[in-house]
C-alpha positions, 0 to 999 in steps of 0.5 A, a space after each residue: 561548459 555550455 555543452 555540458 549544461 545542455 547535455 545535463 538538461 537533456 539527460 534530466 528531461 529524458 529521465 523517467 519521472 519518479 513513480 508515485 506509490 501504489 494508491 493503497 499507500 496510506 492510513 486506513 481503518 475499518 470505519 471513519 470513527 476508528 480513524 479518529 482513535 489512535 491505537 484502535 485495533 481496526 487501523 492499518 498503515 500501508 507504505 510501499 514496503 510495510 503493512 502495520 496492523 494493530 498487533 502485527 506487521 508485514 514486510 511487503 515482498 512483492 506487489 504486482 498490478 492487476 489487470 484493472 486499475 486499483 487492483 494489486 496482488 501483494 505477497 508479504 512476510 508477517 510477524 506478530 504475537 510470537 508467530 510468523 507467516 506469509 500473506 498473499 492478498 488482493 488489494 482493491 482500491 475503490 471509491 476514488 481511493 476512499 475504500 480499500 478491500 483486502 481479500 486474503 488467500 482464503 477468500 475472506 475480505 475486509 473493507 477499510 476507509 481511508 483516514 484523512 
């Protein structure tokens, strides 16, 4: 019994720690004022698997970390307002995690602030 417990402890210690989510996960808005307005059309909720905009949502299919910290290449399948499309964006987390810049495949960028 003691050997079993010792083996279990050793296996647990050797197991990798659960990785925390990408630093883009959280609630964002186009400005601090929009963070305070529930349902504001400038809000964005990001999880590991979804991106929820005002009138659309996306299933995040692939996330690749960039060469530099805070950079992610994100491919998503989206739907909203009766349409479906694929997005390929670059997410750049900046300002000690307080800002998120999303650049789409056409080079258009939007900057969001983290909502607390």
